[in-house]
VOGU-3710 file (C-alpha; in Angstrom, 3 decimals, decimal comma):
1> mdntktpkis> 16,937/-16,426/-46,787  13,378/-16,274/-47,401  12,099/-12,894/-49,391  8,386/-14,470/-49,483  6,410/-10,790/-48,291  4,422/-11,505/-45,903  0,642/-8,960/-46,934  0,616/-5,746/-44,816  -2,572/-6,026/-42,442  -3,671/-2,902/-40,234
11> negteveaky> -5,642/-2,658/-38,284  -6,759/0,984/-35,590  -9,025/0,429/-32,509  -9,499/0,966/-28,920  -8,594/-2,445/-26,731  -10,250/-3,057/-23,699  -7,678/-5,289/-21,662  -7,834/-6,476/-18,364  -4,553/-8,165/-16,739  -3,874/-10,267/-13,780
21> wapsvdttty> -0,673/-11,725/-12,159  -0,665/-15,294/-10,451  2,299/-17,206/-8,444  1,348/-20,183/-11,247  -0,660/-20,918/-13,570  -2,049/-25,087/-14,938  -1,281/-24,054/-18,810  -1,945/-27,889/-19,753  -5,465/-26,879/-19,500  -4,742/-24,299/-22,783
31> dkekdiqqgy> -5,196/-25,444/-25,848  -2,991/-23,220/-28,331  1,096/-22,406/-27,819  2,918/-19,721/-29,269  6,575/-18,160/-28,176  6,364/-14,448/-28,021  9,726/-12,577/-28,304  9,049/-8,585/-28,328  11,120/-5,646/-27,777  10,378/-1,728/-27,280
41> fdlqdlpsnv> 11,474/1,088/-29,203  13,179/4,450/-27,272  10,438/6,757/-28,960  12,645/9,572/-26,848  15,463/9,052/-28,969  14,247/6,821/-32,563  15,977/7,328/-35,469  15,996/8,380/-38,599  14,978/5,305/-40,783  12,719/3,677/-37,979
51> qdffieqfpd> 10,719/6,193/-37,833  10,329/6,359/-41,417  9,697/2,536/-40,955  6,699/4,006/-38,956  4,709/6,036/-41,359  5,122/3,402/-43,986  3,390/1,122/-41,690  0,968/3,326/-40,556  0,782/6,503/-43,680  -2,855/7,103/-42,533
61> inldhykear> -2,068/7,523/-38,354  -0,798/10,335/-35,996  1,944/8,291/-34,640  2,548/11,550/-31,730  -1,278/9,990/-30,347  1,116/6,837/-29,480  3,653/6,396/-26,607  4,387/2,484/-27,033  5,614/1,229/-29,753  6,652/-2,894/-29,744
71> lrnkggkyyl> 8,325/-5,000/-32,133  7,021/-8,940/-31,806  7,084/-12,194/-32,995  4,392/-13,901/-32,770  5,378/-17,581/-33,390  6,915/-17,153/-36,936  4,513/-14,324/-37,356  5,646/-10,783/-36,666  4,043/-7,607/-36,141  4,657/-3,881/-35,323
81> tlksdgtler> 1,759/-2,105/-32,375  1,474/1,197/-31,625  -0,491/2,035/-28,043  -1,072/4,915/-27,007  -1,129/5,410/-22,965  -3,314/4,034/-20,538  -4,252/0,849/-18,606  -7,617/-0,781/-18,988  -8,550/1,196/-22,676  -6,109/2,613/-24,677
91> seaecsiake> -5,826/3,273/-28,280  -3,782/0,605/-30,145  -2,772/0,350/-33,848  -1,312/-2,534/-35,299  0,323/-3,997/-38,812  2,296/-7,656/-39,222  5,851/-6,984/-41,503  7,672/-9,754/-43,137  10,520/-11,569/-41,287  13,154/-9,900/-43,007
101> efeiywpftt> 11,816/-6,072/-41,608  11,541/-7,527/-37,811  15,337/-8,362/-38,204  16,320/-5,308/-39,737  14,610/-3,463/-36,676  15,207/-5,021/-33,736  18,322/-3,707/-33,165  16,338/-0,708/-33,272  14,954/-1,587/-29,794  16,725/-0,301/-27,258
111> agsvektrye> 14,037/-0,099/-24,377  14,224/-3,098/-23,421  12,495/-6,885/-24,136  10,898/-9,617/-22,635  10,077/-12,861/-23,510  7,344/-15,446/-22,866  5,579/-18,521/-24,082  1,644/-17,378/-25,043  -0,679/-20,124/-23,416  -5,011/-19,482/-25,233
121> kplngltlet> -7,910/-20,680/-24,160  -12,002/-20,051/-24,859  -13,428/-18,154/-21,073  -17,087/-17,939/-21,662  -17,190/-16,302/-25,207  -13,914/-14,555/-24,807  -10,369/-15,413/-25,036  -7,935/-16,182/-21,838  -4,144/-15,264/-23,229  -1,917/-16,587/-20,029
131> dryrgkfegl> 1,808/-15,866/-20,902  4,624/-17,587/-18,795  7,554/-15,722/-18,680  11,435/-16,799/-19,933  14,013/-15,363/-19,590  14,930/-12,971/-16,963  11,534/-13,246/-15,266  11,509/-17,375/-15,572  8,338/-18,471/-13,945  6,352/-15,470/-13,922
141> fssevefdsd> 2,596/-15,268/-15,102  0,426/-12,916/-16,615  -2,573/-13,779/-17,833  -4,792/-10,996/-20,133  -8,672/-10,696/-21,601  -9,696/-8,200/-23,585  -13,448/-7,620/-23,076  -16,175/-5,672/-25,140  -17,053/-3,063/-22,315  -20,609/-2,786/-23,395
151> qyteadidem> -21,010/-6,452/-22,056  -18,887/-6,399/-19,241  -17,193/-4,770/-16,527  -14,239/-5,001/-15,393  -15,572/-7,185/-12,085  -17,016/-9,627/-14,755  -13,998/-10,679/-15,262  -12,558/-10,310/-12,302  -15,009/-12,813/-11,264  -14,256/-15,224/-14,288
161> iqaeipgain> -10,556/-15,309/-13,409  -10,471/-15,879/-10,251  -13,397/-19,380/-11,546  -10,851/-19,947/-13,907  -7,053/-18,977/-12,267  -7,286/-19,036/-7,806  -5,351/-16,190/-6,031  -5,156/-14,406/-9,699  -4,272/-10,127/-9,062  -5,584/-7,662/-11,372
171> vtrvttlknk> -2,642/-6,168/-12,208  -4,900/-3,484/-15,037  -3,430/-0,230/-13,389  0,157/-1,408/-11,560  1,870/0,396/-14,416  5,273/-0,889/-13,620  3,491/-4,611/-14,519  3,426/-4,522/-18,095  5,340/-5,195/-20,506  6,553/-1,919/-21,273
181> qlakipnkea> 7,745/-1,273/-17,990  9,182/-5,002/-17,640  11,621/-4,900/-20,726  13,363/-2,193/-19,133  13,964/-4,188/-15,625  16,855/-6,737/-16,010  15,517/-9,058/-13,443  13,284/-10,776/-10,531  14,637/-9,229/-7,738  14,852/-5,262/-9,525
191> liaalledke> 11,151/-5,960/-9,940  10,023/-6,677/-6,546  12,534/-3,767/-5,757  10,680/-1,996/-8,446  7,123/-2,672/-7,199  7,783/-1,644/-3,052  9,795/1,893/-4,767  6,031/2,320/-6,222  4,360/4,046/-3,887  0,988/3,449/-6,726
201> alaalgktri> 2,107/-0,672/-6,796  2,396/-0,987/-3,705  -0,683/0,365/-2,741  -3,079/-1,826/-5,066  -0,995/-4,176/-4,291  0,136/-4,115/-0,625  3,338/-5,964/0,713  1,508/-9,397/1,515  0,560/-9,654/-2,880  3,845/-9,294/-3,477
211> eqlfqveite> 5,656/-11,565/-1,818  2,608/-14,362/-2,852  3,413/-13,324/-6,546  7,209/-13,874/-6,418  7,171/-16,606/-3,419  9,174/-14,541/-1,636  9,700/-13,071/2,384  9,999/-9,229/2,001  11,703/-7,372/5,155  10,942/-4,076/6,062
221> ipagatrvii> 13,910/-1,214/6,093  13,740/0,797/9,022  14,296/4,282/9,339  18,241/4,953/9,921  19,046/1,961/7,758  22,370/1,625/5,484  21,393/-0,468/2,282  24,043/-2,047/0,918  24,092/-2,436/-2,939  26,035/-4,928/-5,301
231> hdkfvalgrh> 25,905/-4,231/-8,214  25,068/-6,639/-11,327  29,451/-7,976/-11,225  29,111/-9,521/-8,460  25,778/-11,779/-9,259  27,894/-14,453/-10,719  29,806/-14,569/-7,444  26,088/-16,275/-6,222  26,407/-19,408/-8,113  29,539/-20,037/-6,115
241> sgpridmqlr> 29,327/-18,778/-2,727  25,997/-16,582/-2,033  24,923/-18,710/0,347  27,859/-18,672/2,855  28,611/-15,190/1,929  24,760/-14,748/3,146  25,439/-15,814/6,063  28,642/-14,619/7,209  27,051/-10,907/5,957  24,808/-11,641/8,586
251> rdfncyspfs> 26,726/-12,926/11,166  29,567/-10,386/11,302  27,900/-7,425/10,127  24,639/-7,704/11,654  23,314/-7,015/7,559  19,702/-8,715/6,683  18,066/-8,624/3,118  15,576/-6,183/2,131  13,825/-9,749/0,404  15,142/-12,925/0,213
261> cqvppfqfaf> 14,396/-14,875/-2,643  13,012/-18,449/-2,431  14,760/-19,131/-5,830  18,132/-18,847/-7,836  19,765/-16,344/-8,647  20,559/-15,467/-5,330  20,185/-11,057/-3,928  23,264/-9,166/-2,952  21,172/-6,508/-1,769  22,127/-5,495/2,199
271> clpsgdnpke> 21,461/-3,233/4,884  23,232/-2,582/7,711  21,504/-1,457/11,207  21,635/2,291/11,794  24,150/3,133/13,570  26,604/0,379/11,792  28,211/3,088/9,501  31,966/2,219/11,564  31,458/-1,180/9,459  31,451/0,306/6,100
281> qalldylnke> 35,078/0,125/5,914  35,356/-3,437/6,981  31,892/-4,420/5,181  34,008/-3,285/2,383  37,116/-5,324/3,497  35,034/-8,599/3,263  33,909/-7,817/-0,032  36,919/-7,271/-2,138  38,564/-10,068/-0,747  36,006/-12,429/-1,166
291> nkmfgqrvef> 36,046/-11,088/-4,752  39,267/-11,963/-5,033  38,813/-15,370/-5,989  37,015/-15,464/-8,765  39,411/-12,509/-11,142  36,168/-9,999/-10,714  35,537/-6,356/-9,565  32,807/-5,750/-7,384  30,829/-3,232/-7,447  28,723/-1,605/-4,625
301> efek> 27,763/1,444/-3,382  26,364/2,583/-0,122  23,050/3,849/0,193  21,466/6,284/3,192
//
């Protein structure tokens, strides 16, 4: 075990940062590349030893001011970061920590985690950071630019980004796309559903932009429809026969998917049209029968 202690470097200040998402980004033009693993603490249920660790790292800071606490491994360097609420402008406190401290406190990041590869390049005297998500959000891209609001406006940054990443969408004020929220969301399909249910996100982005970002086609759910939600235990089945089940649900039960992904994992969320509620039991029987082939129990519910 490496017992070398990392010198602690802490700082507190205000960050002004604009965030963008794009369907794809050409990362071959970037200069730097680092893998990032970051997890979030549940500040509403923080064990006393973790609280003591925070106080040790930030003895002169009012911890109550911060609503987000993040542990990060950035290319083999380790950080504890606190952030306040906000969108474009937020207070931030950060310190470097030892690898051993990261390993001790990582299991306490119970509010979820994300993994990504970060690419960096200069942008008109600033730094453009683009993240390509890995794992549960494999293939999704986000970009950030931190800037001095005395020198630049957000519109200035928008113009720079559009020149650098055509089709990029400013999502600075879409809270569902903040990493703290992404950490809690299990997969791309759940993220799309969360955006569609977030009135502010839907107003800011619109259905068409969500389709562009995730390369999906979204079907509106009419009033009175019964939604069939098939939970995670059934997702494994999709690797074997998802498309066939999809076809049978559409043909025999007149079901349709609220959104159909063009890339795996296959999405198991379907709607029965209004007035077809008697088909619920027949659909339940079919799913249970299909599931016996794989020795798992289907978990699902009907949502009206």
